[in-house]
C-alpha angles and dihedrals in degrees: 000000000000118000091245091053094049090051092052091049091049093049091047092050091047092051091048091051093050092049089053090056097253111137118185112215104181143033087239089065091046089053092050093052091048088051091054092051090047092049094049093047094051100038108045092168093057119095116254116260115246114264119244112257118252113262131198111232142225096045114261117268102239120188117250113249092223130015133161118185116245095006136119122206139195123194112228139192115239089245088061094056101100112227095005094128094049098061129099097249094178092062089050091048092054090051091048091052089054089056090048093064096076090036092055090045094057117114129191124002115356131192117327091235113108091227092059094064096041093054089067092074099056087040091055089051091048092052090067097042119085097185122191106174133061098233093060091047089052090050091050092059093044094050096046104035140047121215117240123183108223135187141146113284110279095010126101099207143034127232132239136193128175137236139186143177112267119223107212138179115241150152134234090222134041117264137163090270100037105048105132108101123220105210131210119213113296119237092230093059109111134185120189112252094021134088116243090242096047114141093223124039125180119261092215135058135039122328122196141201113230115225113190115325102315116012115100125189130171112280122254115281125227095274093053092047092049087051090059105262092145098026120128097028097109092256095124114114095178143334128247133199101232132036086217089063089055092047092054093044088054092048090051094044096224140051145178116227117199119200130208094255091060097257123119142194128218118219131196134185112276109164144334135222098250101256120120118254115257115199109233089202091061090053092053091049092049090050091051092240096121122022114240093239091055097045116128138138089257091057091049091050092049092051094047091050090052094044111039095167092048089044091058092051092046093051091052091052085070099064093183116107128189127214121204140210130206117251128199100240132133122229088257093061124085122235118279117248130214090270087067099246130101113272124241117230111239093010109057123081136184115231139178103283091198088066108024139051125233112253095037113136119228124188108212119195136181140072126307135179094248099141097040144339092277099035122116101205115183108244120191110153139149108233130186123224105238105140143035140203138197090243094050103094128156141047095273102035123113141168110214116218114223102178130247136319141039098305092051087049093052093050097043092045091062096055120105102125142138113245139174114257123205114182118207107224119194112250089234086080093074112166091200090075090062092044091057090061095054115103117246121234122267113275115261118250118258121268090251092056091046092055092050092052111032118192124230120227105250093205094061098040112191096325114113121217118257113268095023113158131211089252094056091045091052091049092049090052094059104034126070113240114238112223142083114349106249124230117257115277114254116263110263117250107244117202111214113245113252113253115238110257117234117229109260115246116228110236125188114249113259112244111242 
């Protein structure tokens, strides 16, 4: 067959193969197909080799069963979770069941996160189990969850802080002693996409002040509010003695205010003014006022008491400002978290809501200064995500809730420590289901085909190694080289054959 004819046959066969959905990815596959054609043409009596099945390429883009932005994970066995057997699993189970109430009550489409839907199954199981002993609670978590070590990309550990509910003295009216206002959410505070009277506003993103019907400008910052920009509008819930008390209540996100007549009011976070939180403790560390290893909320309070002018400037460096709402809770009830249920001291944590789902269990392990500033108390406890905060950012970042009062404040104020995070993932998120849908690679050609059509190493080209003998060259020519599959060879550039020129006929010039 002429070279032009062979080329046309090759192009026709290639076009037919592409239309059938067969895409050849390597010269090894090309060699195998050529070998089949060679074998069939020279052995008419032999049965035809089965054709490769048509495959859809590129591979299908299947959604990941579990993915958290900026995180790295490591599946663990329960035996590898340090301190798992030493915890009070029954206490953790009771807290988890409390989180399951709003999860079980959900109707319709929930959160888009995969974990949100998968939590419904262990919550459905927990709804029917009234457990009373620790061993059965431990078994419940092991049967319904899988442990997954989680941290920020490139970091081995997570990071924890603590928070609590301050108990403060206050007054319902302004006096010479009680002259620091606690504000509810102003009516002119506006967040795009939300009504001004929405029950729940985001704790991240821009917040505006509405002027007239259309004009929006950034809301007042802390300094402007402290200078009286929203005073006299009837927004005052109560009055406190010290602006430092208000600052710490805003940092914690809740407070109990006790009045002289014995009554009290419970306050919870309602909205913020749109400015990012700036840690006043970090400012004091950067200025060399308080050493990092001695930093605590008690140290900040002591410095602010001794330096009232410096305290005012330090507060205003944190431009964020929190507005509160009154909640109907007795003094026996714990504060309500962002999930909408009362928190559990020592078991509830605040997490990054942009990454995590309320109700997710996290086993947190390490050493914390629980007993004193210098103590290294072993801490291995299963905690439940039930709250959030604007300063809680990252996949392995948590705020541990310690309850209400001065002692809870002292303990939580000492916490700024790296810890190991193990996230409990519901077994319904099984990655093997996704793996079963992935296509398998093409089968390798048989050894006989490989010997007929040896492959050259693309990295070495045509150059032979120094000291190569004739024997090694002969062996290389007949045996396929095991190694990386080379890319297809580029299609040769074929110059079209010049057409024969016909002799020009002489024609008489036409008379014009």
